[in-house]
Backbone bond lengths (Angstrom), bond angles and torsions (degrees), N, CA, C in turn:
res aa  C-N    CA-C-N  psi(-1)  N-CA   C-N-CA  omega(-1)  CA-C   N-CA-C  phi
1 X - - - 1.469 - - 1.410 113.38 -
2 X 1.335 120.16 126.36 1.402 127.66 177.78 1.561 113.03 -57.24
3 X 1.392 114.57 134.47 1.426 117.95 177.25 1.467 112.03 -74.85
4 X 1.391 115.48 143.64 1.588 118.77 -177.67 1.480 104.67 -68.38
5 X 1.383 119.76 -38.29 1.411 117.14 -173.51 1.643 108.87 -125.88
6 X 1.327 110.17 74.34 1.517 116.30 -169.88 1.585 118.50 -65.15
7 X 1.346 113.34 -13.36 1.480 121.20 179.50 1.581 112.28 -83.00
8 X 1.398 117.05 -18.18 1.472 117.64 -164.54 1.502 103.10 -100.62
9 X 1.345 111.75 152.96 1.590 120.91 164.83 1.505 105.90 -63.89
10 X 1.303 119.84 125.67 1.550 123.77 179.95 1.495 108.84 -43.26
11 X 1.266 113.76 133.82 1.470 123.84 174.04 1.440 116.81 74.12
12 X 1.423 117.44 4.89 1.487 120.43 169.58 1.488 109.86 -128.12
13 X 1.490 112.40 -179.97 1.335 121.29 177.01 1.579 111.36 -107.71
14 X 1.386 111.82 16.38 1.464 119.25 177.07 1.431 114.32 -92.48
15 X 1.413 118.14 135.63 1.445 122.21 179.13 1.542 109.76 -62.52
16 X 1.343 118.06 135.10 1.402 123.91 170.54 1.507 112.03 -56.61
17 X 1.392 123.17 125.78 1.282 122.51 -171.99 1.509 112.72 -140.07
18 X 1.380 116.88 163.89 1.412 122.05 -176.85 1.445 112.63 -70.44
19 X 1.307 116.77 -26.22 1.649 124.62 -179.95 1.553 106.68 -67.60
20 X 1.294 120.57 -34.46 1.361 123.69 -168.15 1.555 109.71 82.92
21 X 1.256 122.96 12.39 1.425 128.04 174.69 1.473 111.10 -63.60
22 X 1.468 114.82 132.42 1.419 115.41 -173.38 1.671 103.34 -120.33
23 X 1.310 116.15 -7.28 1.403 120.36 171.01 1.573 114.99 -92.38
24 X 1.404 117.56 123.07 1.553 119.26 -171.88 1.525 109.72 -54.22
25 X 1.327 113.39 -44.42 1.666 114.36 -178.89 1.462 111.48 -61.88
26 X 1.305 116.10 -44.33 1.523 118.64 -178.18 1.606 107.77 -66.59
27 X 1.276 122.12 -40.82 1.421 120.45 178.22 1.630 108.38 -64.28
28 X 1.468 114.51 -48.96 1.426 114.67 174.55 1.509 114.33 -48.51
29 X 1.196 122.72 -46.22 1.426 129.68 177.49 1.438 115.55 -55.16
30 X 1.305 112.03 -54.30 1.509 126.50 178.11 1.602 109.59 -59.11
31 X 1.222 110.96 -48.08 1.454 115.66 177.49 1.476 112.81 -62.17
32 X 1.270 121.98 -45.12 1.497 127.78 173.22 1.329 109.65 -49.61
33 X 1.325 121.43 -60.58 1.504 123.38 -176.95 1.518 112.26 -59.41
34 X 1.331 118.31 -42.47 1.444 119.29 -171.78 1.606 107.77 -72.60
35 X 1.311 120.96 -34.13 1.317 121.40 -179.03 1.542 117.27 -82.22
36 X 1.323 112.59 -32.14 1.410 117.00 171.39 1.447 119.13 -49.63
37 X 1.364 118.18 -53.69 1.413 119.82 173.28 1.399 117.12 -61.62
38 X 1.351 121.59 -39.70 1.346 122.64 175.19 1.571 117.11 -61.90
39 X 1.402 110.96 -32.53 1.496 119.75 179.44 1.574 107.79 -70.72
40 X 1.286 119.21 -39.31 1.464 122.48 174.21 1.481 109.30 -62.45
41 X 1.348 124.01 -49.50 1.359 127.37 176.90 1.567 113.53 -49.97
42 X 1.308 111.70 -40.29 1.438 118.58 -177.32 1.571 111.60 -68.53
43 X 1.273 109.08 -44.63 1.435 117.54 176.27 1.511 116.91 -63.07
44 X 1.325 112.70 -43.14 1.486 115.91 172.42 1.497 112.16 -63.91
45 X 1.345 118.71 -33.85 1.478 119.37 177.66 1.413 114.53 -66.38
46 X 1.326 118.45 -22.87 1.415 120.27 174.21 1.514 115.97 -63.64
47 X 1.312 115.02 -17.29 1.514 119.78 177.10 1.576 109.24 -70.29
48 X 1.368 117.27 -13.48 1.428 113.81 179.15 1.497 103.75 -110.84
49 X 1.360 117.31 171.74 1.512 120.53 179.99 1.510 111.63 -45.09
50 X 1.405 121.26 136.11 1.430 123.30 -177.74 1.514 108.33 -74.04
51 X 1.228 108.89 138.25 1.649 114.82 176.18 1.456 109.82 -73.55
52 X 1.237 115.30 153.32 1.588 128.29 -174.29 1.457 106.09 -53.87
53 X 1.287 122.00 -39.16 1.470 118.37 -167.63 1.623 107.68 -109.01
54 X 1.310 118.73 22.05 1.473 123.92 -169.40 1.693 99.41 -72.67
55 X 1.239 120.95 -24.35 1.591 115.37 -176.13 1.503 113.65 -93.61
56 X 1.433 114.08 8.94 1.456 121.03 175.98 1.550 106.46 -90.93
57 X 1.465 113.24 113.07 1.424 117.25 -172.13 1.623 110.85 -62.98
58 X 1.311 120.64 -25.78 1.459 118.64 170.53 1.470 115.32 -59.56
59 X 1.273 117.14 -38.22 1.517 120.85 175.44 1.591 108.50 -64.80
60 X 1.287 117.14 -43.05 1.474 122.06 -178.78 1.568 107.38 -61.74
61 X 1.373 114.31 -47.06 1.408 118.94 -171.68 1.610 109.32 -68.81
62 X 1.199 113.56 -41.68 1.652 122.20 174.10 1.470 108.67 -54.67
63 X 1.442 115.45 -51.84 1.372 119.09 177.00 1.584 116.18 -53.85
64 X 1.269 113.34 -43.79 1.566 120.14 -174.17 1.525 110.50 -73.16
65 X 1.330 114.26 -48.35 1.449 121.65 -161.73 1.540 116.78 -113.43
66 X 1.440 115.46 11.08 1.439 112.38 178.82 1.396 116.40 -71.64
67 X 1.325 120.86 -15.08 1.562 122.59 173.63 1.444 111.95 -83.02
68 X 1.367 120.48 -11.30 1.447 123.26 -174.27 1.668 115.04 -104.14
69 X 1.446 103.57 -48.10 1.559 108.99 -173.71 1.443 110.35 -122.86
70 X 1.285 123.17 147.19 1.405 123.74 177.10 1.485 114.33 -79.09
71 X 1.228 113.77 -14.88 1.593 119.56 179.65 1.647 108.03 -97.92
72 X 1.315 116.75 16.15 1.434 118.01 -179.15 1.604 104.16 -62.62
73 X 1.418 110.49 139.53 1.481 120.65 -178.71 1.442 116.91 80.99
74 X 1.312 114.59 -1.20 1.599 120.52 177.23 1.433 112.54 -103.85
75 X 1.242 119.34 130.81 1.463 120.79 172.10 1.440 114.79 -59.54
76 X 1.425 116.19 148.88 1.452 118.51 -173.51 1.452 115.20 -66.83
77 X 1.271 119.53 153.32 1.506 124.56 -177.32 1.482 109.62 -110.55
78 X 1.311 119.61 4.05 1.527 123.35 175.71 1.430 111.90 -126.07
79 X 1.297 117.69 164.38 1.445 122.53 177.88 1.587 109.14 -74.79
80 X 1.295 106.64 161.60 1.611 106.06 -170.98 1.562 104.41 -148.38
81 X 1.310 113.52 137.15 1.514 118.02 175.83 1.607 109.34 -147.04
82 X 1.214 113.83 155.06 1.561 117.46 174.08 1.508 104.84 -134.55
83 X 1.443 113.01 119.22 1.384 118.76 -174.25 1.447 112.74 54.22
84 X 1.304 116.51 -129.96 1.463 126.26 179.23 1.496 117.53 -71.55
85 X 1.270 116.60 -13.68 1.372 122.25 -170.29 1.627 112.70 -103.73
86 X 1.342 116.96 120.25 1.325 119.01 175.54 1.542 116.55 -102.83
87 X 1.196 116.94 121.60 1.500 119.16 -169.73 1.478 111.54 -71.00
88 X 1.321 124.05 -177.12 1.527 127.69 -175.41 1.493 112.55 -59.30
89 X 1.253 125.15 143.76 1.432 127.11 178.31 1.487 107.83 -59.00
90 X 1.309 115.58 139.98 1.463 126.08 -176.90 1.562 109.63 -51.78
91 X 1.331 115.13 -35.24 1.460 121.34 -165.81 1.521 104.26 -80.18
92 X 1.279 122.34 -14.60 1.516 126.50 -174.24 1.526 111.79 -100.14
93 X 1.417 114.03 -7.48 1.451 113.11 -165.85 1.617 115.78 -67.88
94 X 1.323 115.66 -40.05 1.449 119.54 -175.71 1.625 113.70 -60.60
95 X 1.494 106.10 -42.82 1.555 114.05 -177.15 1.533 105.00 -69.40
96 X 1.399 117.47 -48.18 1.518 117.53 -177.75 1.486 114.08 -60.60
97 X 1.289 116.04 -35.17 1.437 120.01 -176.71 1.462 112.82 -76.03
98 X 1.484 117.22 -28.57 1.361 118.83 173.36 1.562 111.04 -64.08
99 X 1.460 119.01 -28.05 1.407 121.37 -179.64 1.440 105.42 -79.00
100 X 1.283 122.98 -37.18 1.551 121.96 173.20 1.541 113.79 -58.99
101 X 1.237 119.58 -45.52 1.398 127.17 171.66 1.494 117.91 -55.65
102 X 1.335 114.83 -44.97 1.494 124.79 175.07 1.410 103.91 -63.69
103 X 1.248 122.30 -44.32 1.554 120.10 -172.48 1.566 105.33 -69.73
104 X 1.188 122.64 -39.44 1.407 125.34 178.77 1.489 107.42 -58.04
105 X 1.246 122.31 -55.39 1.480 125.90 -177.31 1.466 107.42 -58.45
106 X 1.314 118.92 -42.24 1.522 114.57 -177.30 1.586 113.38 -70.08
107 X 1.344 109.10 -30.15 1.520 111.30 174.38 1.407 112.54 -61.28
108 X 1.366 116.42 -50.15 1.513 121.70 176.40 1.498 115.29 -59.20
109 X 1.244 119.39 -35.21 1.414 125.07 174.45 1.489 111.93 -61.74
110 X 1.391 118.65 -42.84 1.494 124.21 -169.16 1.473 105.84 -100.49
111 X 1.200 128.71 -2.41 1.489 124.89 -159.45 1.528 110.12 -71.58
112 X 1.342 118.31 -22.29 1.453 121.67 173.03 1.511 115.04 -56.05
113 X 1.249 113.21 -28.07 1.501 122.35 -178.90 1.507 113.58 -95.34
114 X 1.353 116.62 3.98 1.434 112.57 -177.68 1.498 108.13 -111.61
115 X 1.314 117.14 148.89 1.378 122.14 170.82 1.624 115.01 -90.22
116 X 1.103 116.78 175.69 1.518 119.71 -170.82 1.522 107.89 -56.39
117 X 1.292 124.14 -45.25 1.389 125.51 -176.09 1.489 109.03 -61.08
118 X 1.349 116.96 -45.15 1.431 121.35 -177.55 1.554 112.55 -64.07
119 X 1.405 112.15 -40.25 1.481 120.18 178.91 1.647 105.06 -63.23
120 X 1.128 116.76 -47.51 1.491 122.32 -179.39 1.556 115.10 -57.41
121 X 1.316 112.38 -40.20 1.407 121.15 166.54 1.406 118.14 -56.09
122 X 1.519 116.01 -52.77 1.334 121.38 -176.90 1.587 111.20 -69.90
123 X 1.317 118.94 -40.56 1.422 116.99 174.17 1.508 114.02 -59.24
124 X 1.366 119.29 -40.78 1.418 124.80 -178.93 1.543 111.80 -64.96
125 X 1.337 116.32 -36.66 1.433 123.19 176.74 1.456 109.97 -63.47
126 X 1.307 117.94 -48.07 1.431 126.68 -175.84 1.516 111.69 -63.14
127 X 1.369 106.63 -48.27 1.550 114.87 179.89 1.630 114.87 -63.98
128 X 1.326 115.13 -40.72 1.350 123.49 -177.21 1.542 108.07 -68.12
129 X 1.349 123.21 -36.19 1.424 126.08 175.59 1.467 109.12 -67.56
130 X 1.345 117.94 -42.73 1.501 125.04 -176.02 1.477 103.89 -64.08
131 X 1.265 121.25 -54.54 1.437 128.96 -174.99 1.596 111.53 -53.30
132 X 1.393 115.44 -43.14 1.455 121.96 -177.60 1.501 107.13 -70.79
133 X 1.269 122.00 -29.67 1.539 124.57 -177.76 1.508 107.12 -83.99
134 X 1.313 120.53 -33.03 1.488 120.31 -177.46 1.520 115.14 42.17
135 X 1.254 120.72 63.21 1.503 121.51 -161.08 1.566 115.58 -70.59
136 X 1.420 117.29 -8.79 1.460 118.68 -176.67 1.488 113.42 -115.16
137 X 1.217 120.45 158.91 1.445 126.51 178.19 1.570 107.64 -65.91
138 X 1.227 117.04 -38.70 1.494 124.91 -174.96 1.505 110.07 -149.80
139 X 1.288 118.14 144.30 1.466 126.82 172.30 1.475 116.13 90.18
140 X 1.370 120.10 19.87 1.466 125.45 -179.81 1.509 112.51 -58.65
141 X 1.455 113.98 -39.58 1.409 114.97 -173.53 1.574 116.77 -71.18
142 X 1.312 112.33 -36.07 1.523 119.19 175.97 1.481 109.78 -71.06
143 X 1.249 116.29 -43.92 1.613 117.26 175.81 1.541 108.86 -59.31
144 X 1.257 116.60 -46.85 1.509 116.14 -174.71 1.577 111.15 -66.58
145 X 1.418 114.63 -29.06 1.464 110.03 173.21 1.493 112.13 -73.48
146 X 1.228 118.82 -36.73 1.531 117.97 178.34 1.550 109.49 -66.90
147 X 1.391 116.42 -35.70 1.464 116.55 176.05 1.604 108.58 -58.67
148 X 1.295 120.92 -43.80 1.549 126.30 -178.25 1.528 102.75 -62.13
149 X 1.313 118.32 -52.20 1.532 115.68 -175.63 1.474 113.48 -60.82
150 X 1.352 115.03 -36.09 1.536 118.48 178.89 1.462 112.75 -71.27
151 X 1.429 119.72 -33.59 1.437 122.93 176.86 1.667 102.67 -64.23
152 X 1.383 111.88 -52.29 1.519 107.15 -176.44 1.523 117.17 -59.84
153 X 1.286 112.90 -31.39 1.537 115.22 -179.93 1.499 104.75 -68.86
154 X 1.308 118.85 -48.73 1.530 125.57 -174.75 1.597 104.35 -60.22
155 X 1.233 124.58 -27.99 1.443 126.46 179.44 1.585 112.43 -91.49
156 X 1.324 117.37 0.39 1.399 119.65 -179.31 1.464 114.08 75.40
157 X 1.344 121.93 24.87 1.326 128.33 175.92 1.483 119.08 -116.49
158 X 1.143 123.30 163.71 1.543 128.03 173.12 1.510 114.71 -109.74
159 X 1.354 116.07 127.30 1.324 122.74 177.70 1.505 111.02 -104.70
160 X 1.348 121.71 126.99 1.386 126.32 176.88 1.588 108.41 -127.59
161 X 1.246 109.12 112.68 1.567 120.66 -180.00 1.404 114.57 -99.16
162 X 1.305 118.89 2.37 1.414 122.08 -175.32 1.411 112.52 -65.25
163 X 1.364 119.17 -24.45 1.507 117.36 -179.93 1.579 110.82 -87.54
164 X 1.395 116.53 8.44 1.384 116.33 -172.28 1.549 101.09 -113.02
165 X 1.416 118.33 123.78 1.452 120.17 -177.48 1.630 107.74 -77.01
166 X 1.379 111.85 161.43 1.422 117.14 171.25 1.432 115.10 -54.36
167 X 1.405 119.30 -47.30 1.464 122.04 -179.99 1.414 109.31 -60.84
168 X 1.347 119.81 -42.85 1.486 117.82 -174.11 1.611 107.61 -62.14
169 X 1.445 114.56 -36.28 1.414 112.64 -173.37 1.580 109.22 -77.20
170 X 1.295 114.71 -33.14 1.573 117.96 -179.15 1.450 105.31 -74.47
171 X 1.234 127.55 -29.75 1.471 126.12 173.37 1.539 115.91 -66.92
172 X 1.293 105.41 -37.40 1.607 110.98 176.11 1.500 107.56 -68.36
173 X 1.303 118.71 -47.69 1.442 122.52 178.39 1.518 114.15 -57.92
174 X 1.310 120.37 -41.44 1.405 120.11 172.19 1.513 116.28 -69.92
175 X 1.305 118.82 -33.69 1.461 126.30 174.40 1.573 108.19 -63.62
176 X 1.181 115.50 -40.35 1.539 118.89 -172.43 1.514 114.70 -70.49
177 X 1.407 116.89 -15.01 1.454 123.75 -171.36 1.497 106.18 -72.12
178 X 1.382 114.87 146.71 1.505 119.00 -179.13 1.596 105.51 -89.15
179 X 1.238 122.14 173.52 1.388 123.98 -174.76 1.669 110.74 -76.06
180 X 1.404 107.61 -34.03 1.351 118.77 -179.76 1.535 111.59 -113.31
181 X 1.359 112.96 155.50 1.539 114.96 -173.14 1.444 107.68 -69.56
182 X 1.349 124.20 -27.40 1.464 125.30 178.30 1.541 113.74 -91.20
183 X 1.285 114.35 5.92 1.462 119.98 -176.05 1.591 109.39 -77.31
184 X 1.257 113.31 171.35 1.485 119.25 177.04 1.637 111.64 -92.09
185 X 1.347 113.38 128.43 1.404 123.08 175.74 1.458 112.55 -61.92
186 X 1.380 128.31 153.22 1.338 129.49 172.43 1.459 112.63 -106.42
187 X 1.400 114.30 132.94 1.484 116.64 -175.32 1.527 109.10 -88.82
188 X 1.215 117.71 -9.55 1.544 120.77 -168.74 1.560 113.42 -63.23
189 X 1.417 116.42 -37.93 1.435 106.84 172.84 1.457 128.75 -66.33
190 X 1.445 112.94 -11.05 1.420 124.08 178.33 1.657 109.90 -92.65
191 X 1.404 114.90 -11.87 1.423 111.62 -169.64 1.431 118.37 -67.39
192 X 1.374 116.80 -42.69 1.464 120.72 176.27 1.555 113.05 -61.85
193 X 1.404 110.28 -45.25 1.473 113.54 -177.96 1.403 117.64 -61.36
194 X 1.362 111.58 -37.97 1.603 114.72 -177.21 1.482 107.69 -87.66
195 X 1.286 119.42 -21.54 1.559 121.20 176.32 1.451 108.03 -68.48
196 X 1.207 118.00 -39.54 1.688 119.23 174.83 1.405 119.47 -79.16
197 X 1.447 111.41 -21.80 1.437 111.03 177.85 1.488 118.51 -90.17
198 X 1.413 113.78 -14.81 1.560 119.61 174.07 1.582 108.86 -72.91
199 X 1.283 111.55 137.52 1.496 115.54 177.53 1.509 106.52 -90.42
200 X 1.358 110.20 118.83 1.565 118.53 -177.35 1.541 112.83 -75.44
201 X 1.378 117.60 -4.01 1.453 120.64 -175.10 1.493 110.48 -87.23
202 X 1.364 123.59 -5.77 1.349 118.49 175.55 1.536 111.72 108.19
203 X 1.353 116.74 -147.19 1.514 115.26 -176.58 1.417 116.85 -61.69
204 X 1.451 116.88 147.66 1.456 119.13 171.65 1.538 110.94 -71.04
205 X 1.262 107.19 160.26 1.591 115.19 179.55 1.540 107.69 -113.18
């Protein structure tokens, strides 16, 4: 019989993890340390030619979380919500992420013809769709950030989000959500944030 909460350690609200941690704060600390190093390695890797599958969020998620969770890189198999917002139905994730990945590849192919405003629009549209889907049980925010950095690198641009506060980003994410799970996410809340974060001068050095 399929477990109703397959991601949790039985009898707890803690995600099953490779560390064997049963305390949520201990797991959070271990996860933070494990993924921080892997995030740095991914960003350093962007200085080299981008690998063909670098825009696939499953590859990014596996890179970040394979030391922490056995299901790293695998789309979630349960429904997910945060507060009043319900994310995409689990049964629609694969098809909807195929569209997101295709959009990302199309932007990279055409980005030489796009000015900064158009790129900000395309990045905002892709991220809003990705955020509304929330394809993984955990780690969607960090994976989404690396997707944006990888998109910028692939387009010969530099993305600097250090001027954006966490509350600003979370507010944009919440405002972008549709009223229904099968509704259309709005890119508008991310437009200003990404427009100011993208370097208009071209390739990073």
